[in-house]
C-alpha positions in Angstrom: 0.0 0.0 0.0 1.5 3.3 -1.1 2.0 5.9 1.6 1.0 9.5 1.0 3.4 12.1 2.2 1.8 15.1 3.8 2.8 18.5 2.3 5.2 20.6 4.4 3.3 23.1 6.5 3.5 26.7 5.3 5.0 29.3 7.5 2.4 31.9 8.3 3.7 35.4 7.7 2.5 38.3 9.9 -0.3 40.3 8.2 1.8 43.4 7.8 4.5 41.4 5.8 1.8 40.2 3.3 1.0 43.8 2.3 2.2 44.9 -1.2 3.5 48.2 0.1 5.8 46.4 2.6 7.2 44.3 -0.2 8.0 47.4 -2.2 9.7 49.0 0.8 11.7 45.8 1.5 12.9 45.7 -2.2 13.9 49.4 -1.9 15.7 48.7 1.4 17.7 45.9 -0.3 18.6 48.1 -3.2 19.6 50.9 -0.9 21.8 48.5 1.2 23.7 47.7 -1.9 23.9 51.1 -3.7 24.2 53.6 -0.9 27.6 52.4 0.4 28.9 52.5 -3.1 27.6 56.0 -3.7 28.8 57.2 -0.3 32.3 55.7 -1.0 32.5 57.4 -4.4 30.8 60.7 -3.5 31.1 61.3 0.2 29.6 64.8 0.1 25.9 65.1 1.0 25.2 67.6 -1.7 24.8 66.6 -5.3 28.3 65.7 -6.7 29.8 68.2 -9.0 31.2 65.3 -11.1 27.6 64.4 -12.0 26.6 67.8 -13.2 26.5 69.1 -16.8 27.2 72.8 -17.4 24.9 74.0 -20.1 25.9 77.6 -19.8 28.2 77.7 -22.9 26.0 75.9 -25.4 22.9 77.8 -24.3 24.7 81.1 -24.4 25.9 80.3 -27.9 22.4 79.4 -28.9 21.0 82.7 -27.5 23.7 84.7 -29.2 23.0 83.0 -32.5 19.2 83.7 -32.2 19.8 87.3 -31.4 22.4 87.7 -34.3 20.2 86.0 -36.9 16.7 87.1 -35.9 16.6 89.8 -38.5 18.4 88.0 -41.3 18.1 84.2 -41.2 15.5 82.7 -43.6 13.9 80.7 -40.7 13.0 83.9 -39.0 12.2 86.0 -42.1 10.0 83.4 -43.9 8.5 81.4 -41.0 8.6 83.1 -37.6 8.3 86.5 -39.2 5.1 85.5 -41.0 3.7 83.9 -37.8 4.5 87.1 -35.9 2.9 89.4 -38.6 -0.2 87.2 -38.7 -0.6 87.4 -34.9 -0.1 91.2 -34.9 -2.6 91.7 -37.7 -5.2 89.4 -36.1 -5.0 91.0 -32.7 -5.1 94.5 -34.3 -8.1 93.6 -36.4 -10.1 92.3 -33.4 -9.1 95.3 -31.4 -10.2 97.7 -34.1 -13.6 95.9 -34.4 -14.1 96.2 -30.7 -13.3 99.9 -30.8 -15.5 100.4 -33.8 -18.4 98.7 -32.0 -18.0 101.1 -29.1 -18.7 100.4 -25.4 -22.4 100.2 -26.0 -22.1 97.7 -28.9 -19.6 95.5 -27.1 -21.7 95.4 -24.0 -24.9 94.7 -25.9 -23.3 91.9 -27.9 -21.8 90.3 -24.8 -25.2 90.5 -23.0 -27.1 89.1 -25.9 -24.8 86.2 -26.4 -25.1 85.4 -22.6 -28.9 85.7 -23.0 -29.0 83.2 -25.9 -26.7 80.8 -24.1 -27.7 81.0 -20.5 -30.8 83.1 -20.0 -31.7 86.6 -18.7 -30.0 86.4 -15.4 -26.5 85.8 -16.8 -27.2 88.3 -19.5 -27.8 91.0 -17.0 -24.7 90.0 -15.0 -22.6 90.0 -18.2 -23.8 93.5 -19.1 -23.1 94.7 -15.6 -19.6 93.2 -15.7 -18.7 95.1 -18.9 -20.2 98.3 -17.6 -18.1 97.9 -14.4 -14.9 97.7 -16.6 -15.8 101.1 -18.0 -16.8 102.6 -14.6 -13.3 101.7 -13.3 -11.7 103.6 -16.2 -10.3 100.4 -17.7 -12.4 100.2 -20.9 -9.5 100.5 -23.4 -7.2 98.1 -21.5 -10.1 95.7 -21.2 -10.6 95.8 -25.0 -6.8 95.2 -25.5 -6.9 92.2 -23.3 -10.1 90.9 -24.9 -8.6 91.2 -28.4 -5.5 89.3 -27.3 -7.7 86.7 -25.6 -9.9 86.2 -28.8 -6.9 85.5 -31.0 -5.0 83.4 -28.3 -8.1 81.3 -27.5 -8.9 80.6 -31.2 -5.4 79.5 -31.8 -5.3 77.4 -28.6 -8.6 75.8 -29.5 -7.4 75.0 -33.0 -4.1 73.6 -31.9 -5.6 71.7 -29.0 -8.5 70.3 -31.0 -6.1 69.0 -33.7 -3.8 67.4 -31.1 -6.8 65.9 -29.3 -8.2 64.6 -32.6 -5.0 62.8 -33.3 -4.8 61.4 -29.8 -8.4 60.4 -29.7 -8.3 58.5 -33.0 -4.9 56.9 -32.7 -3.5 54.9 -29.7 0.0 55.5 -31.0 -0.4 59.3 -31.1 -2.0 59.2 -27.7 1.1 57.5 -26.3 3.4 60.0 -28.1 1.4 63.1 -27.0 0.7 62.2 -23.4 4.2 63.0 -22.0 4.4 66.1 -24.2 1.0 67.4 -22.8 2.1 66.3 -19.3 5.2 68.5 -19.6 3.3 71.4 -21.0 0.7 71.2 -18.2 3.2 70.9 -15.4 5.6 73.6 -16.7 4.7 76.9 -15.0 4.0 79.7 -17.4 7.0 81.9 -16.4 9.4 79.1 -17.4 8.9 79.3 -21.2 8.5 83.1 -21.6 12.2 83.5 -22.2 12.6 81.2 -25.2 9.5 82.7 -26.8 10.9 86.2 -26.2 14.2 85.3 -27.8 12.5 84.1 -30.9 9.8 86.7 -31.3 11.0 89.6 -29.2 9.1 91.6 -26.7 5.5 92.3 -27.7 2.1 90.8 -28.7 3.3 87.9 -30.8 5.4 86.4 -28.0 2.5 86.9 -25.6 0.0 85.2 -27.8 2.2 82.2 -28.6 3.2 81.8 -25.0 -0.5 81.8 -24.2 -1.2 79.1 -26.8 1.5 76.8 -25.4 0.0 77.2 -21.9 -3.7 77.0 -22.8 -3.8 74.3 -25.6 -3.2 71.2 -23.4 -6.6 71.2 -21.7 -8.4 71.4 -25.1 -6.2 68.5 -26.4 -6.8 66.3 -23.4 -10.6 66.8 -23.2 -11.0 66.4 -27.0 -9.2 63.1 -26.8 -11.2 62.1 -23.8 -14.5 62.9 -25.5 -13.7 61.1 -28.7 -12.5 58.0 -26.8 -15.5 58.0 -24.5 -18.1 58.1 -27.3 -20.9 55.5 -26.9 -19.8 52.3 -28.6 -23.3 51.2 -29.5 -24.0 54.5 -31.3 -20.8 54.2 -33.2 -21.6 50.6 -34.2 -25.1 51.6 -35.3 -23.6 54.4 -37.5 -21.0 52.0 -38.9 -23.7 49.4 -39.7 -25.3 52.0 -42.0 -22.2 52.0 -44.2 -20.8 55.3 -43.2 -17.2 56.1 -43.8 -14.7 56.9 -41.0 -14.9 60.6 -41.8 -18.7 60.5 -41.6 -18.6 58.7 -38.3 -16.3 61.3 -36.9 -18.5 64.3 -38.1 -21.9 62.8 -37.4 -21.3 60.7 -34.3 -18.1 61.1 -32.4 -17.8 64.9 -32.4 -21.5 65.4 -31.5 -21.2 62.8 -28.7 -18.1 64.6 -27.4 -19.9 68.0 -27.2 -19.7 68.3 -23.5 -16.0 67.5 -23.3 -15.3 69.9 -26.1 -17.1 72.8 -24.5 -15.4 72.0 -21.1 -12.1 72.1 -23.0 -13.1 75.5 -24.4 -14.0 76.6 -20.9 -10.6 75.5 -19.4 -8.7 77.0 -22.3 -10.3 80.4 -21.9 -9.5 80.4 -18.1 -5.9 79.4 -18.7 -5.5 81.9 -21.6 -6.9 84.7 -19.5 -4.5 83.8 -16.7 -1.6 83.7 -19.1 -2.6 86.9 -20.8 -1.9 88.7 -17.5 1.4 86.9 -16.9 2.4 87.7 -20.5 2.3 91.4 -19.6 5.9 90.9 -18.4 6.8 90.5 -22.1 4.8 93.3 -23.5 1.3 92.0 -23.8 -0.3 95.3 -22.7 -3.9 95.6 -21.6 -5.1 94.9 -18.1 -2.1 92.6 -17.3 0.3 95.5 -17.9 -1.6 97.7 -15.5 -1.5 95.0 -12.8 2.2 94.4 -13.4 3.1 98.1 -13.2 1.0 98.3 -10.0 2.9 95.3 -8.6 6.2 97.0 -9.3 5.2 100.1 -7.3 3.1 98.2 -4.7 0.1 100.3 -5.7 -2.7 98.2 -4.4 -5.4 100.6 -5.6 -4.3 100.7 -9.2 -3.8 96.9 -9.1 -7.3 96.4 -7.9 -8.7 98.8 -10.5 -7.2 96.6 -13.2 -7.6 93.3 -11.3 -11.4 93.6 -10.9 -12.1 93.7 -14.7 -9.9 90.6 -15.1 -11.9 88.8 -12.5 -15.2 90.0 -14.1 -14.1 88.8 -17.5 -13.0 85.5 -16.1 -16.3 84.9 -14.2 -18.4 85.9 -17.3 -16.5 83.8 -19.7 -16.5 80.9 -17.3 -20.3 81.1 -16.8 -21.2 81.5 -20.4 -19.0 78.6 -21.7 -20.2 76.5 -18.8 -23.8 77.2 -19.7 -23.1 76.4 -23.3 -21.8 73.0 -22.1 -25.1 72.3 -20.3 -27.1 73.3 -23.4 -30.1 74.3 -21.3 -31.1 77.4 -23.4 -32.5 77.7 -26.9 -30.1 77.3 -29.8 -32.4 78.2 -32.8 -30.8 80.1 -35.6 -33.5 82.8 -35.8 -32.9 83.8 -32.2 -29.2 84.2 -32.8 -29.9 86.2 -35.9 -32.2 88.6 -34.0 -29.6 88.9 -31.2 -26.8 89.7 -33.7 -29.0 92.3 -35.4 -29.9 93.9 -32.1 -26.2 94.2 -31.2 -25.3 95.7 -34.6 -28.2 98.2 -34.2 -26.9 99.3 -30.7 -23.3 99.6 -32.1 -24.5 101.7 -35.1 -26.6 103.9 -32.8 -23.6 104.5 -30.6 -21.5 105.4 -33.6 -24.1 107.9 -34.9 -24.4 109.5 -31.5 -20.6 109.8 -31.2 -20.6 107.6 -28.1 -17.9 105.0 -29.0 -15.5 105.9 -26.2 -16.4 105.4 -22.6 -17.1 108.9 -21.2 -14.5 110.2 -18.7 -17.3 111.6 -16.6 -18.6 108.1 -16.0 -15.4 106.7 -14.4 -15.0 105.9 -10.7 -11.6 106.3 -9.1 -11.2 103.5 -6.5 -7.4 103.6 -6.3 -7.2 106.4 -3.8 -9.7 105.1 -1.2 -8.3 101.6 -1.6 -4.8 102.8 -1.0 -6.0 104.7 2.1 -7.7 101.5 3.3 -4.5 99.5 2.6 -2.4 102.1 4.4 -4.7 101.9 7.4 -4.4 98.0 7.3 -0.6 98.3 7.0 -0.3 100.7 9.8 -2.6 98.7 12.1 -2.1 95.1 11.0 1.5 95.0 9.6 3.0 95.2 13.1 2.1 96.2 16.6 -1.2 94.3 16.9 -1.8 93.5 20.6 -1.5 89.8 21.6 -1.5 88.3 18.1 1.3 90.5 16.7 1.1 91.7 13.0 1.2 90.2 9.6 4.9 91.1 9.3 5.6 89.1 12.5 3.5 86.2 11.2 5.5 86.2 8.0 8.8 86.3 10.0 7.7 83.5 12.4 6.5 81.4 9.5 9.8 81.8 7.7 11.9 81.1 10.9 9.8 78.2 12.3 8.6 76.5 9.1 10.3 77.6 5.9 13.9 77.7 7.1 13.8 74.3 9.0 12.2 72.6 6.0 14.7 74.1 3.6 17.7 73.4 5.8 16.4 69.8 6.4 16.1 69.1 2.7 19.4 70.7 1.8 21.1 68.8 4.7 19.9 65.4 3.4 22.4 63.4 1.3 21.4 63.5 -2.3 20.9 59.7 -2.5 18.5 59.8 0.4 16.3 62.3 -1.4 16.2 60.0 -4.4 15.3 57.1 -2.2 12.5 59.0 -0.5 11.1 60.1 -3.9 11.3 56.5 -5.1 9.5 55.1 -2.1 6.7 57.6 -2.2 6.2 57.3 -6.0 6.3 53.5 -5.9 3.9 53.2 -2.9 1.2 55.3 -4.7 2.0 54.1 -8.2 4.0 51.6 -10.2 7.7 51.1 -10.7 7.4 53.1 -13.9 6.1 56.1 -12.0 8.8 55.7 -9.4 11.5 55.5 -12.1 10.1 58.6 -13.8 10.1 60.6 -10.5 13.6 59.5 -9.6 15.0 60.4 -13.0 13.3 63.8 -12.9 14.8 64.5 -9.5 18.2 63.3 -10.7 18.0 65.5 -13.8 17.7 68.5 -11.4 21.1 67.5 -9.9 22.6 67.0 -13.3 21.5 70.5 -14.3 23.5 71.9 -11.4 20.6 73.5 -9.5 20.1 71.0 -6.7 20.2 73.5 -3.8 17.8 76.1 -5.3 15.5 73.3 -6.3 15.3 72.0 -2.8 14.7 75.6 -1.6 11.7 75.8 -4.0 10.6 72.3 -2.9 10.6 73.5 0.7 8.3 76.4 -0.2 6.0 74.0 -2.1 5.8 71.5 0.7 5.0 74.3 3.3 2.4 75.8 1.1 0.8 72.4 0.3 0.6 71.5 4.0 -1.2 74.7 4.8 -3.4 74.4 1.8 -4.4 70.8 2.6 -5.2 71.6 6.2 -7.4 74.5 5.3 -8.8 72.9 2.2 -9.8 69.6 3.8 -11.3 71.4 6.8 -13.4 73.8 4.6 -14.2 71.1 2.2 -15.6 68.9 5.0 -17.7 71.8 6.3 -19.0 72.4 2.8 -19.9 68.8 2.3 -21.7 68.5 5.6 -23.7 71.7 5.2 -25.7 72.9 2.2 -25.7 76.4 3.7 -22.0 76.5 4.1 -21.6 75.3 0.5 -23.9 78.0 -0.8 -22.0 80.7 1.1 -18.7 79.5 -0.1 -19.6 79.1 -3.8 -19.3 82.7 -4.9 -16.1 83.2 -2.9 -14.5 80.1 -4.5 -15.7 81.2 -7.9 -14.0 84.6 -7.6 -10.8 83.1 -6.1 -10.6 80.3 -8.7 -11.1 82.6 -11.7 -8.6 85.2 -10.5 -5.3 85.1 -12.4 -2.2 84.2 -10.5 -0.6 87.6 -10.8 -3.4 89.3 -8.9 -2.8 87.3 -5.7 0.6 88.9 -5.3 -0.7 92.4 -4.7 -2.5 92.0 -1.4 0.1 89.6 0.1 2.9 92.0 -0.6 1.0 94.8 1.0 0.3 92.8 4.1 3.4 90.6 4.4 6.1 92.6 2.6 8.5 90.7 0.3 10.2 87.4 0.9 9.4 83.7 0.8 6.4 83.9 3.2 4.3 86.2 0.8 5.0 83.8 -2.1 3.7 80.9 0.0 0.7 82.9 1.1 -0.2 83.7 -2.5 0.2 80.1 -3.5 -2.1 78.9 -0.6 -4.8 81.4 -1.7 -4.5 80.3 -5.3 -4.6 76.6 -4.7 -7.2 76.5 -1.9 -10.4 76.8 -4.0 -9.5 73.7 -6.1 -8.7 71.7 -3.0 -12.0 72.8 -1.3 -14.1 72.0 -4.3 -12.6 68.6 -5.0 -12.8 67.6 -1.3 -16.4 68.7 -1.0 -17.5 67.0 -4.2 -15.7 63.7 -3.2 -17.3 63.6 0.2 -20.8 64.4 -1.2 -20.5 61.5 -3.7 -19.9 58.9 -1.0 -22.4 56.1 -1.1 -25.4 57.2 1.0 -26.1 53.6 1.9 -22.8 53.3 3.8 -23.6 56.5 5.7 -27.1 55.2 6.6 -25.5 52.0 7.9 -23.0 53.9 10.0 -25.9 56.1 11.4 -28.0 53.0 12.2 -25.0 51.6 14.2 -24.9 54.8 16.3 -21.9 56.4 14.8 -21.4 60.1 15.6 -20.9 62.8 13.0 -17.1 62.7 13.6 -17.0 58.9 13.3 -19.0 59.0 10.1 -16.4 61.5 8.6 -13.3 59.6 9.9 -14.5 56.0 9.3 -16.8 56.2 6.3 -16.6 59.4 4.2 -12.9 60.0 4.2 -11.9 56.4 3.4 -14.5 56.1 0.7 -13.5 59.5 -0.8 -9.8 58.6 -0.9 -9.5 59.0 -4.7 -10.9 62.5 -4.6 -8.7 63.4 -1.7 -5.6 62.2 -3.5 -6.7 64.2 -6.6 -7.1 67.3 -4.3 -3.5 66.7 -3.1 -2.2 66.4 -6.7 -4.0 69.5 -7.9 -2.9 71.5 -4.8 0.7 70.6 -5.5 0.6 71.6 -9.2 -1.2 74.9 -8.5 1.1 75.8 -5.6 4.2 75.2 -7.7 2.9 77.6 -10.4 2.5 80.5 -7.9 5.6 79.7 -5.9 7.6 80.3 -9.1 5.9 83.6 -9.8 6.8 84.4 -6.2 10.3 85.1 -7.5 8.9 88.5 -8.4 8.3 89.3 -4.7 11.4 87.9 -3.1 10.6 84.1 -3.2 14.1 83.4 -4.4 15.3 79.9 -5.6 14.2 78.7 -9.0 11.6 81.5 -9.3 14.3 84.2 -9.0 16.5 82.4 -11.6 13.6 82.4 -14.1 12.7 86.1 -13.4 16.4 87.1 -13.6 16.9 85.2 -16.9 13.8 86.8 -18.4 14.8 90.3 -17.2 18.4 90.0 -18.4 17.8 87.9 -21.5 20.0 85.2 -19.9 18.9 82.0 -21.7 21.3 79.8 -19.7 20.0 80.8 -16.3 16.4 81.1 -17.2 16.2 77.9 -19.3 18.1 75.7 -16.8 15.8 77.0 -14.0 12.8 76.4 -16.2 13.9 72.8 -17.0 14.4 72.2 -13.3 10.9 73.5 -12.6 9.6 71.0 -15.2 11.5 68.2 -13.5 10.3 69.2 -10.0 6.7 69.5 -11.2 6.9 66.1 -12.9 8.3 64.5 -9.8 5.6 66.0 -7.6 2.9 65.0 -10.0 4.1 61.4 -10.0 4.5 61.3 -6.2 1.0 62.6 -5.6 -1.0 61.0 -8.5 -2.3 57.4 -8.1 -1.8 55.3 -11.2 -5.0 54.0 -12.7 -3.3 51.2 -14.4 -2.2 49.8 -11.1 -5.7 49.9 -9.7 -7.1 48.1 -12.7 -4.3 45.5 -12.6 -4.9 44.9 -8.9 -8.6 44.4 -9.6 
């Protein structure tokens, strides 16, 4: 009789050792145990080894000199870039002349009638009031300059973005090729690529428009691709069964089905273009952005507010109108549009016949002086000497001493290899080994570029700003999710804050906190906070109500429901809030170089001001790498989730 041998008993591992995250950390620990002693023996210094840096100063300086020397004579500039520049100038000028010819009454009537046809009477009245407010503040001509620039930049951005999105939406190969390019364009702060554009096109409107296109086209491309790829398969199969060609399927099925995504892309492109139009004032865009920039240079809060309010009004109006177009709630009959257009033309002609094209000077309201008096009072009474709590200057000083300096010194004091290990661990825990490798290579590229120390300084500001943003954003988002009243009260405030361009935030923080790293962090917190609050509140509100009812039936308190049910179930939305907070904070921390933020932001501003391509471009490349690393460390990988499922 054959004997049966019993299998050897398995050794039961503790529960924690069976977790995938622990396996990843153990593998990293083994790799570190092998590589760290070798790195430490070869490069004993804690800072990035100079032997591993590449000096790009000489080749970039030669490139800059060649561009400057050949900009007026080389065929590439004469017959390509020159034609592009002339086309942009003529387009912007043509739109501007049309706006001036229509007069303030014609433009206001046209904007109000478009809003009426798209979204109804309420938004039409708000739109008309917004344009009238631009005139009352004495900013009608700068507003028309900005609007002309916006029209051309948005049309170009939509065209470029739609073509790229069409290619990515119809071809998997093009989607794979374009994805890293769009990632880089979206992570790269606007200030970082102003210098190359200025070198090619010079100071002025062409450089501003083309920089805006680079900044604003990615959302349109992404959402166009998303809409085309997400089209209902059954509808496409039905259309194909009728014998339609690929072109007919695209025009009659895919594009109509992607209407919402296309209009959302238009909305996001307009918002980003308006934000960039203000930043582009640094390179001669003119308009409202130039007024804000000049006020920033002289710390004239009243003048900045006079120009900033029209920017916010334009942003809110354009956001509401394009958002309503996406909903498609109002009538879209052609006769109604024809009547609206005729009414606008009639108002414009009447204004021209009456000689009322220009906004009357007697109808302007000067708010700069009272605002400056109010700011002066706040500075005198809040900047320093406030009993018990101190003043804003003291808060800025304490925040710099107790938070920013320790974080910066701690990061800069870490050995370079330990920073790479921390980045690898965080990216691998939340994503895959591919995302970890991308994050580590991006961080290593910063060292290779020779800007390791200033990059860690910028990283310290980003981390401090993100920490403050998340604490405030999660707290406010939870309150908004738990109370409809709080959500209704916050909505208009968040709308204004979210549509306000980045530049505008620097004015009040400089007036209250002076110059330095703390004001840059404060502006970044205010800029990123609305997005974090909205995403957090939306994520918590979308939690399965059955789970909440079960928790209540078991006697869970309100705090227990939040901690044990809502927050765990809303984890994807909270991680998205972290990711968006990091990206938005980085964008403003870089602009903080204008107000003493230092680090990479200062290098970009210095390179732009001095025409130093080497300094500005290297800092810009480091910003891209830093943004890419932060994006990978804070963004969960969908492929991993699907694979695990």
